[in-house]
N, CA, C, O and the ligand as a Tripos MOL2 file, in Angstrom:
@<TRIPOS>MOLECULE
protein
  289   287    73     0     0
PROTEIN
NO_CHARGES

@<TRIPOS>ATOM
      1 N           0.8700   -1.2440    0.0810 N.3       1 MET1
      2 CA          0.0450    0.0850    0.1200 C.3       1 MET1
      3 C           0.8930    1.1770    0.1410 C.2       1 MET1
      4 O           1.9030    1.2380    0.8430 O.2       1 MET1
      5 N           0.3970    2.2880   -0.8280 N.am      2 TYR2
      6 CA          1.3030    3.6310   -0.7680 C.3       2 TYR2
      7 C           0.0820    4.5510   -0.2190 C.2       2 TYR2
      8 O          -1.1070    4.2530   -0.3310 O.2       2 TYR2
      9 N           0.5110    5.5340    0.2960 N.am      3 VAL3
     10 CA         -0.3250    6.6870    0.7720 C.3       3 VAL3
     11 C           0.0750    7.8960    0.4390 C.2       3 VAL3
     12 O           1.2270    8.2760    0.6460 O.2       3 VAL3
     13 N          -1.0160    8.7710   -0.2180 N.am      4 VAL4
     14 CA         -0.7930   10.0050   -0.6620 C.3       4 VAL4
     15 C          -1.2970   10.9970    0.1920 C.2       4 VAL4
     16 O          -2.4630   11.0230    0.5880 O.2       4 VAL4
     17 N          -0.2960   11.9380    0.5250 N.am      5 PHE5
     18 CA         -0.6980   12.7380    1.7320 C.3       5 PHE5
     19 C          -0.0330   14.0350    1.1950 C.2       5 PHE5
     20 O           0.6540   14.1290    0.1770 O.2       5 PHE5
     21 N          -0.4000   15.1160    2.1610 N.am      6 ARG6
     22 CA          0.3680   16.4250    1.8320 C.3       6 ARG6
     23 C           1.4670   16.7760    2.9450 C.2       6 ARG6
     24 O           1.3850   16.2690    4.0640 O.2       6 ARG6
     25 N           2.2540   17.4500    2.6840 N.am      7 CYS7
     26 CA          3.2610   17.8760    3.3490 C.3       7 CYS7
     27 C           2.9030   18.7520    4.5400 C.2       7 CYS7
     28 O           2.3470   19.7760    4.1440 O.2       7 CYS7
     29 N           3.0120   18.7100    5.6550 N.am      8 THR8
     30 CA          2.5210   19.4790    6.9140 C.3       8 THR8
     31 C           2.9670   21.0400    6.7870 C.2       8 THR8
     32 O           2.2910   21.9890    7.1820 O.2       8 THR8
     33 N           4.2520   21.1180    6.1510 N.am      9 ASP9
     34 CA          4.7840   22.4160    6.1130 C.3       9 ASP9
     35 C           4.3220   23.4280    4.8320 C.2       9 ASP9
     36 O           3.9440   24.5960    4.9210 O.2       9 ASP9
     37 N           4.4820   22.5720    3.5690 N.am     10 CYS10
     38 CA          4.3760   23.5510    2.5110 C.3      10 CYS10
     39 C           3.1240   22.7820    1.8340 C.2      10 CYS10
     40 O           2.7250   23.2910    0.7870 O.2      10 CYS10
     41 N           2.6730   22.0060    2.1400 N.am     11 GLY11
     42 CA          1.1730   21.4750    1.3930 C.3      11 GLY11
     43 C           1.2970   20.8940    0.2450 C.2      11 GLY11
     44 O           0.2980   20.5840   -0.4050 O.2      11 GLY11
     45 N           2.6700   20.6300   -0.2290 N.am     12 ARG12
     46 CA          2.8450   19.7130   -1.4880 C.3      12 ARG12
     47 C           2.2700   18.1530   -1.1940 C.2      12 ARG12
     48 O           2.1990   17.5250   -0.1380 O.2      12 ARG12
     49 N           1.9050   17.8100   -2.5120 N.am     13 PHE13
     50 CA          1.5380   16.2920   -2.5010 C.3      13 PHE13
     51 C           2.5500   15.4670   -2.5020 C.2      13 PHE13
     52 O           3.4210   15.6560   -3.3510 O.2      13 PHE13
     53 N           2.6850   14.3990   -1.5970 N.am     14 LEU14
     54 CA          3.9270   13.4610   -1.7120 C.3      14 LEU14
     55 C           3.1150   12.1130   -1.5700 C.2      14 LEU14
     56 O           1.8930   12.0120   -1.4590 O.2      14 LEU14
     57 N           4.0570   11.0920   -1.5980 N.am     15 TYR15
     58 CA          3.4290    9.7650   -1.4130 C.3      15 TYR15
     59 C           4.6160    8.9910   -1.1070 C.2      15 TYR15
     60 O           5.7360    9.2540   -1.5460 O.2      15 TYR15
     61 N           4.2920    7.9020   -0.2370 N.am     16 THR16
     62 CA          5.2520    6.8310    0.0280 C.3      16 THR16
     63 C           4.5210    5.4830    0.6740 C.2      16 THR16
     64 O           3.3400    5.3830    1.0070 O.2      16 THR16
     65 N           5.4400    4.5990    0.7440 N.am     17 LYS17
     66 CA          4.9230    3.2970    1.1930 C.3      17 LYS17
     67 C           4.2410    3.5630    2.3940 C.2      17 LYS17
     68 O           4.6250    4.5180    3.0690 O.2      17 LYS17
     69 N           3.2010    2.8100    2.8070 N.am     18 GLU18
     70 CA          2.4510    3.0390    4.1480 C.3      18 GLU18
     71 C           3.2860    2.7070    5.0470 C.2      18 GLU18
     72 O           3.1970    3.3570    6.0890 O.2      18 GLU18
     73 N           4.3240    1.6590    4.9890 N.am     19 SER19
     74 CA          5.1440    1.0720    5.9560 C.3      19 SER19
     75 C           6.1990    2.3930    6.5620 C.2      19 SER19
     76 O           6.7520    2.4210    7.6610 O.2      19 SER19
     77 N           6.2550    3.2860    5.6260 N.am     20 ASN20
     78 CA          7.1160    4.2920    6.1730 C.3      20 ASN20
     79 C           6.5830    5.1940    7.0350 C.2      20 ASN20
     80 O           5.4090    5.5650    7.0120 O.2      20 ASN20
     81 N           7.4740    5.5780    7.8450 N.am     21 LYS21
     82 CA          6.9490    6.5920    9.1240 C.3      21 LYS21
     83 C           7.2570    7.9280    8.8880 C.2      21 LYS21
     84 O           6.7820    8.7830    9.6360 O.2      21 LYS21
     85 N           8.1200    8.2980    7.7820 N.am     22 THR22
     86 CA          8.3400    9.5780    7.6430 C.3      22 THR22
     87 C           8.6570    9.8830    6.1450 C.2      22 THR22
     88 O           8.9050    8.9040    5.4410 O.2      22 THR22
     89 N           8.6770   11.0600    5.6020 N.am     23 ARG23
     90 CA          8.9200   11.1100    4.0100 C.3      23 ARG23
     91 C           9.6020   12.4110    4.2090 C.2      23 ARG23
     92 O           9.0870   13.2730    4.9210 O.2      23 ARG23
     93 N          10.7430   12.5910    3.6090 N.am     24 LYS24
     94 CA         11.1390   13.9470    3.3300 C.3      24 LYS24
     95 C          10.6760   14.6180    1.8900 C.2      24 LYS24
     96 O          10.6800   14.1390    0.7560 O.2      24 LYS24
     97 N          10.2390   16.0390    2.4310 N.am     25 CYS25
     98 CA          9.4810   16.7060    1.2760 C.3      25 CYS25
     99 C          10.7580   17.3360    0.8010 C.2      25 CYS25
    100 O          11.8160   17.4150    1.4260 O.2      25 CYS25
    101 N          10.4260   17.8750   -0.6900 N.am     26 PRO26
    102 CA         11.5300   18.6910   -1.3730 C.3      26 PRO26
    103 C          11.9570   20.1370   -0.7180 C.2      26 PRO26
    104 O          12.9590   20.8150   -0.9430 O.2      26 PRO26
    105 N          10.9370   20.3570    0.1020 N.am     27 CYS27
    106 CA         10.9380   21.5370    0.7020 C.3      27 CYS27
    107 C          11.9080   21.4780    2.0490 C.2      27 CYS27
    108 O          12.3260   22.5250    2.5440 O.2      27 CYS27
    109 N          12.2340   20.1850    2.6040 N.am     28 GLY28
    110 CA         13.1290   19.9430    3.4860 C.3      28 GLY28
    111 C          12.5370   19.3940    4.7110 C.2      28 GLY28
    112 O          13.2920   18.7880    5.4700 O.2      28 GLY28
    113 N          11.2330   19.5200    5.0320 N.am     29 LYS29
    114 CA         10.5460   19.1200    5.9300 C.3      29 LYS29
    115 C          10.4730   17.5430    5.9180 C.2      29 LYS29
    116 O          10.2190   16.9080    4.8950 O.2      29 LYS29
    117 N          10.7200   16.9680    7.1470 N.am     30 VAL30
    118 CA         10.4410   15.6890    7.4490 C.3      30 VAL30
    119 C           9.1320   15.2510    7.9390 C.2      30 VAL30
    120 O           8.7930   15.3560    9.1170 O.2      30 VAL30
    121 N           8.3760   14.7380    6.9710 N.am     31 VAL31
    122 CA          6.8310   14.7490    7.2180 C.3      31 VAL31
    123 C           6.7310   13.4160    8.0210 C.2      31 VAL31
    124 O           7.3930   12.4160    7.7430 O.2      31 VAL31
    125 N           5.8120   13.5060    9.0700 N.am     32 LYS32
    126 CA          5.5190   12.3870    9.7750 C.3      32 LYS32
    127 C           4.1140   11.8250    9.0220 C.2      32 LYS32
    128 O           3.1670   12.5890    8.8390 O.2      32 LYS32
    129 N           4.0860   10.6780    8.6840 N.am     33 ILE33
    130 CA          3.0340   10.0110    7.7910 C.3      33 ILE33
    131 C           1.6770   10.2770    8.5990 C.2      33 ILE33
    132 O           0.6910   10.8210    8.1010 O.2      33 ILE33
    133 N           1.7710    9.8050    9.9470 N.am     34 LYS34
    134 CA          0.6730    9.9180   10.7150 C.3      34 LYS34
    135 C           0.1710   11.0970   10.8600 C.2      34 LYS34
    136 O          -1.0500   11.2070   10.7490 O.2      34 LYS34
    137 N           1.0310   12.3440   11.1610 N.am     35 LYS35
    138 CA          0.2880   13.3840   11.2770 C.3      35 LYS35
    139 C          -0.1840   14.3040   10.0940 C.2      35 LYS35
    140 O          -0.8400   15.3400   10.2060 O.2      35 LYS35
    141 N           0.3070   13.6850    8.8610 N.am     36 ALA36
    142 CA          0.1480   14.4440    7.5990 C.3      36 ALA36
    143 C          -1.4850   14.2300    7.2230 C.2      36 ALA36
    144 O          -2.1570   13.3280    7.7240 O.2      36 ALA36
    145 N          -1.9520   15.1080    6.3580 N.am     37 LYS37
    146 CA         -3.3890   14.9840    5.8420 C.3      37 LYS37
    147 C          -3.2900   14.0390    4.7690 C.2      37 LYS37
    148 O          -2.7150   14.1810    3.6900 O.2      37 LYS37
    149 N          -3.9550   13.0160    5.2280 N.am     38 LYS38
    150 CA         -3.8930   11.6720    4.2330 C.3      38 LYS38
    151 C          -4.9950   11.8980    3.0070 C.2      38 LYS38
    152 O          -6.1980   12.0120    3.2420 O.2      38 LYS38
    153 N          -4.5020   11.9410    1.8400 N.am     39 ILE39
    154 CA         -5.2610   12.1130    0.7170 C.3      39 ILE39
    155 C          -6.1700   10.6440    0.3000 C.2      39 ILE39
    156 O          -7.3970   10.5860    0.2350 O.2      39 ILE39
    157 N          -5.4740    9.8210    0.1170 N.am     40 THR40
    158 CA         -5.9190    8.4620   -0.3440 C.3      40 THR40
    159 C          -4.8900    7.3330   -0.1760 C.2      40 THR40
    160 O          -3.7060    7.5970    0.0330 O.2      40 THR40
    161 N          -5.2500    6.3410   -0.2500 N.am     41 GLU41
    162 CA         -4.3290    5.1240   -0.3220 C.3      41 GLU41
    163 C          -4.4970    4.1750   -1.6330 C.2      41 GLU41
    164 O          -5.6030    3.8430   -2.0590 O.2      41 GLU41
    165 N          -3.2550    3.7760   -2.2260 N.am     42 VAL42
    166 CA         -3.3810    3.1050   -3.4380 C.3      42 VAL42
    167 C          -2.5000    2.0350   -3.3030 C.2      42 VAL42
    168 O          -1.5940    1.9710   -2.4720 O.2      42 VAL42
    169 N          -2.8420    1.0290   -4.3030 N.am     43 GLN43
    170 CA         -1.8210   -0.1710   -4.2540 C.3      43 GLN43
    171 C          -0.4570   -0.0680   -4.7140 C.2      43 GLN43
    172 O           0.4050   -0.6900   -4.0930 O.2      43 GLN43
    173 N          -0.1430    0.6260   -5.7060 N.am     44 ASN44
    174 CA          1.2500    0.5570   -5.9780 C.3      44 ASN44
    175 C           1.7300    2.0350   -6.3010 C.2      44 ASN44
    176 O           0.9910    3.0000   -6.5020 O.2      44 ASN44
    177 N           3.1910    2.0160   -6.3110 N.am     45 GLY45
    178 CA          3.9290    3.3010   -6.3620 C.3      45 GLY45
    179 C           3.7660    4.2390   -7.6490 C.2      45 GLY45
    180 O           3.9330    5.4580   -7.7060 O.2      45 GLY45
    181 N           3.3730    3.2920   -8.7380 N.am     46 LYS46
    182 CA          3.0330    3.8600   -9.8000 C.3      46 LYS46
    183 C           1.8000    4.7380   -9.8250 C.2      46 LYS46
    184 O           1.9380    5.9360  -10.0740 O.2      46 LYS46
    185 N           0.7400    4.2830   -9.6120 N.am     47 GLU47
    186 CA         -0.4840    4.7870   -9.3440 C.3      47 GLU47
    187 C          -0.4820    5.9680   -8.3240 C.2      47 GLU47
    188 O          -1.0710    7.0170   -8.5830 O.2      47 GLU47
    189 N           0.0940    5.8000   -7.3300 N.am     48 ALA48
    190 CA          0.4140    6.9730   -6.1630 C.3      48 ALA48
    191 C           1.0880    8.1250   -7.0460 C.2      48 ALA48
    192 O           0.6110    9.2590   -6.9980 O.2      48 ALA48
    193 N           2.1750    7.8440   -7.8380 N.am     49 GLY49
    194 CA          2.9280    8.8520   -8.4420 C.3      49 GLY49
    195 C           2.0270    9.4410   -9.5080 C.2      49 GLY49
    196 O           2.3580   10.5330   -9.9690 O.2      49 GLY49
    197 N           1.0070    8.8950   -9.9220 N.am     50 GLU50
    198 CA          0.0340    9.5030  -11.0460 C.3      50 GLU50
    199 C          -1.0120   10.3940  -10.2840 C.2      50 GLU50
    200 O          -1.5340   11.3920  -10.7800 O.2      50 GLU50
    201 N          -1.2080   10.0130   -9.2760 N.am     51 ILE51
    202 CA         -2.2850   10.6240   -8.6370 C.3      51 ILE51
    203 C          -1.5320   12.1680   -7.9210 C.2      51 ILE51
    204 O          -2.1430   13.2360   -7.8870 O.2      51 ILE51
    205 N          -0.3670   12.0090   -7.4870 N.am     52 VAL52
    206 CA          0.3200   12.9080   -6.9920 C.3      52 VAL52
    207 C           0.2930   14.0250   -8.0810 C.2      52 VAL52
    208 O          -0.1960   15.1420   -7.9150 O.2      52 VAL52
    209 N           0.8680   13.5800   -9.1820 N.am     53 ARG53
    210 CA          1.2360   14.2900  -10.2950 C.3      53 ARG53
    211 C          -0.0070   15.3500  -10.6170 C.2      53 ARG53
    212 O          -0.0090   16.5800  -10.6640 O.2      53 ARG53
    213 N          -1.1140   14.3210  -10.8290 N.am     54 LYS54
    214 CA         -2.4870   15.0550  -11.3350 C.3      54 LYS54
    215 C          -2.9580   16.2730  -10.0590 C.2      54 LYS54
    216 O          -3.4200   17.3890  -10.2950 O.2      54 LYS54
    217 N          -2.7690   15.8610   -9.1160 N.am     55 LEU55
    218 CA         -3.0960   16.8240   -7.8300 C.3      55 LEU55
    219 C          -2.2550   17.9620   -8.0130 C.2      55 LEU55
    220 O          -2.7770   19.0740   -8.1000 O.2      55 LEU55
    221 N          -1.1420   17.8360   -8.0740 N.am     56 GLN56
    222 CA          0.0550   18.7940   -8.2360 C.3      56 GLN56
    223 C          -0.3200   19.6960   -9.2420 C.2      56 GLN56
    224 O          -0.4710   20.9050   -9.0660 O.2      56 GLN56
    225 N          -0.4600   19.1330  -10.2270 N.am     57 GLU57
    226 CA         -0.8580   20.1570  -11.6370 C.3      57 GLU57
    227 C          -2.0680   20.6890  -11.3590 C.2      57 GLU57
    228 O          -2.1200   21.9000  -11.5730 O.2      57 GLU57
    229 N          -3.1970   20.1190  -10.8970 N.am     58 LYS58
    230 CA         -4.2780   21.0350  -10.5430 C.3      58 LYS58
    231 C          -3.9720   22.0920   -9.7000 C.2      58 LYS58
    232 O          -4.3320   23.2210  -10.0350 O.2      58 LYS58
    233 N          -3.2480   21.8840   -8.4500 N.am     59 GLU59
    234 CA         -3.0120   22.9210   -7.6190 C.3      59 GLU59
    235 C          -2.0200   23.9340   -7.9370 C.2      59 GLU59
    236 O          -2.1830   25.1010   -7.5810 O.2      59 GLU59
    237 N          -0.9360   23.5260   -8.6290 N.am     60 TYR60
    238 CA          0.0860   24.4470   -9.1020 C.3      60 TYR60
    239 C           0.0220   24.8320  -10.5600 C.2      60 TYR60
    240 O           0.5320   25.8550  -11.0160 O.2      60 TYR60
    241 N          -0.5650   24.0390  -11.1700 N.am     61 GLY61
    242 CA         -0.3730   24.1000  -12.8810 C.3      61 GLY61
    243 C           0.8680   23.7760  -13.4550 C.2      61 GLY61
    244 O           1.0600   23.9850  -14.6530 O.2      61 GLY61
    245 N           1.7130   23.2990  -12.7430 N.am     62 GLU62
    246 CA          3.0230   22.8630  -13.2310 C.3      62 GLU62
    247 C           3.6010   21.6390  -12.8320 C.2      62 GLU62
    248 O           3.8000   21.3680  -11.6480 O.2      62 GLU62
    249 N           3.9440   20.7080  -13.9950 N.am     63 PRO63
    250 CA          4.3930   19.2730  -13.6490 C.3      63 PRO63
    251 C           5.4960   19.2470  -13.2190 C.2      63 PRO63
    252 O           6.3260   18.7140  -13.9560 O.2      63 PRO63
    253 N           5.9410   19.7500  -11.9880 N.am     64 PHE64
    254 CA          7.4330   20.0070  -11.5110 C.3      64 PHE64
    255 C           7.7510   18.5790  -10.5570 C.2      64 PHE64
    256 O           8.8680   18.3340  -10.1030 O.2      64 PHE64
    257 N           6.5310   17.6940  -10.3520 N.am     65 PHE65
    258 CA          7.0560   16.5980   -9.4640 C.3      65 PHE65
    259 C           7.8920   15.5830  -10.2090 C.2      65 PHE65
    260 O           8.5650   14.7610   -9.5870 O.2      65 PHE65
    261 N           7.8680   15.6180  -11.3430 N.am     66 GLY66
    262 CA          8.5590   14.3810  -12.2060 C.3      66 GLY66
    263 C           9.9760   14.4600  -11.8600 C.2      66 GLY66
    264 O          10.6520   13.4500  -12.0530 O.2      66 GLY66
    265 N          10.5730   15.5840  -11.3420 N.am     67 ARG67
    266 CA         11.9000   15.5920  -10.9280 C.3      67 ARG67
    267 C          12.2260   14.4790   -9.5680 C.2      67 ARG67
    268 O          13.3210   13.9700   -9.3310 O.2      67 ARG67
    269 N          11.1220   14.3040   -8.8850 N.am     68 TYR68
    270 CA         11.6540   13.5590   -7.6840 C.3      68 TYR68
    271 C          11.2010   11.9730   -8.0420 C.2      68 TYR68
    272 O          10.3370   11.5560   -8.8140 O.2      68 TYR68
    273 N          12.1340   11.2710   -7.1670 N.am     69 LYS69
    274 CA         11.9580    9.9160   -7.4750 C.3      69 LYS69
    275 C          11.6660    9.1830   -5.9350 C.2      69 LYS69
    276 O          12.3870    9.4790   -4.9820 O.2      69 LYS69
    277 N          10.7500    8.3860   -5.8210 N.am     70 GLU70
    278 CA         10.6290    7.7820   -4.5580 C.3      70 GLU70
    279 C          11.7960    6.8050   -4.1450 C.2      70 GLU70
    280 O          12.2680    6.0320   -4.9790 O.2      70 GLU70
    281 N          12.2520    6.8490   -2.8560 N.am     71 ASN71
    282 CA         13.1240    5.7830   -2.6090 C.3      71 ASN71
    283 C          12.4820    4.5200   -2.1620 C.2      71 ASN71
    284 O          11.6640    4.3470   -1.2590 O.2      71 ASN71
    285 N          12.9500    3.7900   -2.8700 N.am     72 GLU72
    286 CA         12.7060    2.3580   -2.3890 C.3      72 GLU72
    287 C          13.2020    1.5740   -1.1130 C.2      72 GLU72
    288 O          12.8660    0.4020   -0.9400 O.2      72 GLU72
    289 ZN          6.9200   20.3890    2.0570 Zn       73 ZN73
@<TRIPOS>BOND
     1     1     2 1
     2     2     3 1
     3     3     4 2
     4     3     5 am
     5     5     6 1
     6     6     7 1
     7     7     8 2
     8     7     9 am
     9     9    10 1
    10    10    11 1
    11    11    12 2
    12    11    13 am
    13    13    14 1
    14    14    15 1
    15    15    16 2
    16    15    17 am
    17    17    18 1
    18    18    19 1
    19    19    20 2
    20    19    21 am
    21    21    22 1
    22    22    23 1
    23    23    24 2
    24    23    25 am
    25    25    26 1
    26    26    27 1
    27    27    28 2
    28    27    29 am
    29    29    30 1
    30    30    31 1
    31    31    32 2
    32    31    33 am
    33    33    34 1
    34    34    35 1
    35    35    36 2
    36    35    37 am
    37    37    38 1
    38    38    39 1
    39    39    40 2
    40    39    41 am
    41    41    42 1
    42    42    43 1
    43    43    44 2
    44    43    45 am
    45    45    46 1
    46    46    47 1
    47    47    48 2
    48    47    49 am
    49    49    50 1
    50    50    51 1
    51    51    52 2
    52    51    53 am
    53    53    54 1
    54    54    55 1
    55    55    56 2
    56    55    57 am
    57    57    58 1
    58    58    59 1
    59    59    60 2
    60    59    61 am
    61    61    62 1
    62    62    63 1
    63    63    64 2
    64    63    65 am
    65    65    66 1
    66    66    67 1
    67    67    68 2
    68    67    69 am
    69    69    70 1
    70    70    71 1
    71    71    72 2
    72    71    73 am
    73    73    74 1
    74    74    75 1
    75    75    76 2
    76    75    77 am
    77    77    78 1
    78    78    79 1
    79    79    80 2
    80    79    81 am
    81    81    82 1
    82    82    83 1
    83    83    84 2
    84    83    85 am
    85    85    86 1
    86    86    87 1
    87    87    88 2
    88    87    89 am
    89    89    90 1
    90    90    91 1
    91    91    92 2
    92    91    93 am
    93    93    94 1
    94    94    95 1
    95    95    96 2
    96    95    97 am
    97    97    98 1
    98    98    99 1
    99    99   100 2
   100    99   101 am
   101   101   102 1
   102   102   103 1
   103   103   104 2
   104   103   105 am
   105   105   106 1
   106   106   107 1
   107   107   108 2
   108   107   109 am
   109   109   110 1
   110   110   111 1
   111   111   112 2
   112   111   113 am
   113   113   114 1
   114   114   115 1
   115   115   116 2
   116   115   117 am
   117   117   118 1
   118   118   119 1
   119   119   120 2
   120   119   121 am
   121   121   122 1
   122   122   123 1
   123   123   124 2
   124   123   125 am
   125   125   126 1
   126   126   127 1
   127   127   128 2
   128   127   129 am
   129   129   130 1
   130   130   131 1
   131   131   132 2
   132   131   133 am
   133   133   134 1
   134   134   135 1
   135   135   136 2
   136   135   137 am
   137   137   138 1
   138   138   139 1
   139   139   140 2
   140   139   141 am
   141   141   142 1
   142   142   143 1
   143   143   144 2
   144   143   145 am
   145   145   146 1
   146   146   147 1
   147   147   148 2
   148   147   149 am
   149   149   150 1
   150   150   151 1
   151   151   152 2
   152   151   153 am
   153   153   154 1
   154   154   155 1
   155   155   156 2
   156   155   157 am
   157   157   158 1
   158   158   159 1
   159   159   160 2
   160   159   161 am
   161   161   162 1
   162   162   163 1
   163   163   164 2
   164   163   165 am
   165   165   166 1
   166   166   167 1
   167   167   168 2
   168   167   169 am
   169   169   170 1
   170   170   171 1
   171   171   172 2
   172   171   173 am
   173   173   174 1
   174   174   175 1
   175   175   176 2
   176   175   177 am
   177   177   178 1
   178   178   179 1
   179   179   180 2
   180   179   181 am
   181   181   182 1
   182   182   183 1
   183   183   184 2
   184   183   185 am
   185   185   186 1
   186   186   187 1
   187   187   188 2
   188   187   189 am
   189   189   190 1
   190   190   191 1
   191   191   192 2
   192   191   193 am
   193   193   194 1
   194   194   195 1
   195   195   196 2
   196   195   197 am
   197   197   198 1
   198   198   199 1
   199   199   200 2
   200   199   201 am
   201   201   202 1
   202   202   203 1
   203   203   204 2
   204   203   205 am
   205   205   206 1
   206   206   207 1
   207   207   208 2
   208   207   209 am
   209   209   210 1
   210   210   211 1
   211   211   212 2
   212   211   213 am
   213   213   214 1
   214   214   215 1
   215   215   216 2
   216   215   217 am
   217   217   218 1
   218   218   219 1
   219   219   220 2
   220   219   221 am
   221   221   222 1
   222   222   223 1
   223   223   224 2
   224   223   225 am
   225   225   226 1
   226   226   227 1
   227   227   228 2
   228   227   229 am
   229   229   230 1
   230   230   231 1
   231   231   232 2
   232   231   233 am
   233   233   234 1
   234   234   235 1
   235   235   236 2
   236   235   237 am
   237   237   238 1
   238   238   239 1
   239   239   240 2
   240   239   241 am
   241   241   242 1
   242   242   243 1
   243   243   244 2
   244   243   245 am
   245   245   246 1
   246   246   247 1
   247   247   248 2
   248   247   249 am
   249   249   250 1
   250   250   251 1
   251   251   252 2
   252   251   253 am
   253   253   254 1
   254   254   255 1
   255   255   256 2
   256   255   257 am
   257   257   258 1
   258   258   259 1
   259   259   260 2
   260   259   261 am
   261   261   262 1
   262   262   263 1
   263   263   264 2
   264   263   265 am
   265   265   266 1
   266   266   267 1
   267   267   268 2
   268   267   269 am
   269   269   270 1
   270   270   271 1
   271   271   272 2
   272   271   273 am
   273   273   274 1
   274   274   275 1
   275   275   276 2
   276   275   277 am
   277   277   278 1
   278   278   279 1
   279   279   280 2
   280   279   281 am
   281   281   282 1
   282   282   283 1
   283   283   284 2
   284   283   285 am
   285   285   286 1
   286   286   287 1
   287   287   288 2
@<TRIPOS>SUBSTRUCTURE
     1 MET1         2 RESIDUE 1 A MET
     2 TYR2         6 RESIDUE 1 A TYR
     3 VAL3        10 RESIDUE 1 A VAL
     4 VAL4        14 RESIDUE 1 A VAL
     5 PHE5        18 RESIDUE 1 A PHE
     6 ARG6        22 RESIDUE 1 A ARG
     7 CYS7        26 RESIDUE 1 A CYS
     8 THR8        30 RESIDUE 1 A THR
     9 ASP9        34 RESIDUE 1 A ASP
    10 CYS10       38 RESIDUE 1 A CYS
    11 GLY11       42 RESIDUE 1 A GLY
    12 ARG12       46 RESIDUE 1 A ARG
    13 PHE13       50 RESIDUE 1 A PHE
    14 LEU14       54 RESIDUE 1 A LEU
    15 TYR15       58 RESIDUE 1 A TYR
    16 THR16       62 RESIDUE 1 A THR
    17 LYS17       66 RESIDUE 1 A LYS
    18 GLU18       70 RESIDUE 1 A GLU
    19 SER19       74 RESIDUE 1 A SER
    20 ASN20       78 RESIDUE 1 A ASN
    21 LYS21       82 RESIDUE 1 A LYS
    22 THR22       86 RESIDUE 1 A THR
    23 ARG23       90 RESIDUE 1 A ARG
    24 LYS24       94 RESIDUE 1 A LYS
    25 CYS25       98 RESIDUE 1 A CYS
    26 PRO26      102 RESIDUE 1 A PRO
    27 CYS27      106 RESIDUE 1 A CYS
    28 GLY28      110 RESIDUE 1 A GLY
    29 LYS29      114 RESIDUE 1 A LYS
    30 VAL30      118 RESIDUE 1 A VAL
    31 VAL31      122 RESIDUE 1 A VAL
    32 LYS32      126 RESIDUE 1 A LYS
    33 ILE33      130 RESIDUE 1 A ILE
    34 LYS34      134 RESIDUE 1 A LYS
    35 LYS35      138 RESIDUE 1 A LYS
    36 ALA36      142 RESIDUE 1 A ALA
    37 LYS37      146 RESIDUE 1 A LYS
    38 LYS38      150 RESIDUE 1 A LYS
    39 ILE39      154 RESIDUE 1 A ILE
    40 THR40      158 RESIDUE 1 A THR
    41 GLU41      162 RESIDUE 1 A GLU
    42 VAL42      166 RESIDUE 1 A VAL
    43 GLN43      170 RESIDUE 1 A GLN
    44 ASN44      174 RESIDUE 1 A ASN
    45 GLY45      178 RESIDUE 1 A GLY
    46 LYS46      182 RESIDUE 1 A LYS
    47 GLU47      186 RESIDUE 1 A GLU
    48 ALA48      190 RESIDUE 1 A ALA
    49 GLY49      194 RESIDUE 1 A GLY
    50 GLU50      198 RESIDUE 1 A GLU
    51 ILE51      202 RESIDUE 1 A ILE
    52 VAL52      206 RESIDUE 1 A VAL
    53 ARG53      210 RESIDUE 1 A ARG
    54 LYS54      214 RESIDUE 1 A LYS
    55 LEU55      218 RESIDUE 1 A LEU
    56 GLN56      222 RESIDUE 1 A GLN
    57 GLU57      226 RESIDUE 1 A GLU
    58 LYS58      230 RESIDUE 1 A LYS
    59 GLU59      234 RESIDUE 1 A GLU
    60 TYR60      238 RESIDUE 1 A TYR
    61 GLY61      242 RESIDUE 1 A GLY
    62 GLU62      246 RESIDUE 1 A GLU
    63 PRO63      250 RESIDUE 1 A PRO
    64 PHE64      254 RESIDUE 1 A PHE
    65 PHE65      258 RESIDUE 1 A PHE
    66 GLY66      262 RESIDUE 1 A GLY
    67 ARG67      266 RESIDUE 1 A ARG
    68 TYR68      270 RESIDUE 1 A TYR
    69 LYS69      274 RESIDUE 1 A LYS
    70 GLU70      278 RESIDUE 1 A GLU
    71 ASN71      282 RESIDUE 1 A ASN
    72 GLU72      286 RESIDUE 1 A GLU
    73 ZN73       289 GROUP 0 **** ****
């Protein structure tokens, strides 16, 4: 399972494996998954990446997320 959530600091959309406790946002904030605002959960990382990209484009209007890769 992957969880899609927002950074508690900058509000950016992120995703990570559900088993992870934290995720470092590109803004520098280490987000605690439990405290973050959870958007949705999906089965695989590819799907999560797609959702994040769409949300990100909708909100910010630019596909900058493609530069980031999830650490496996
Ligand atoms: Zn952030």
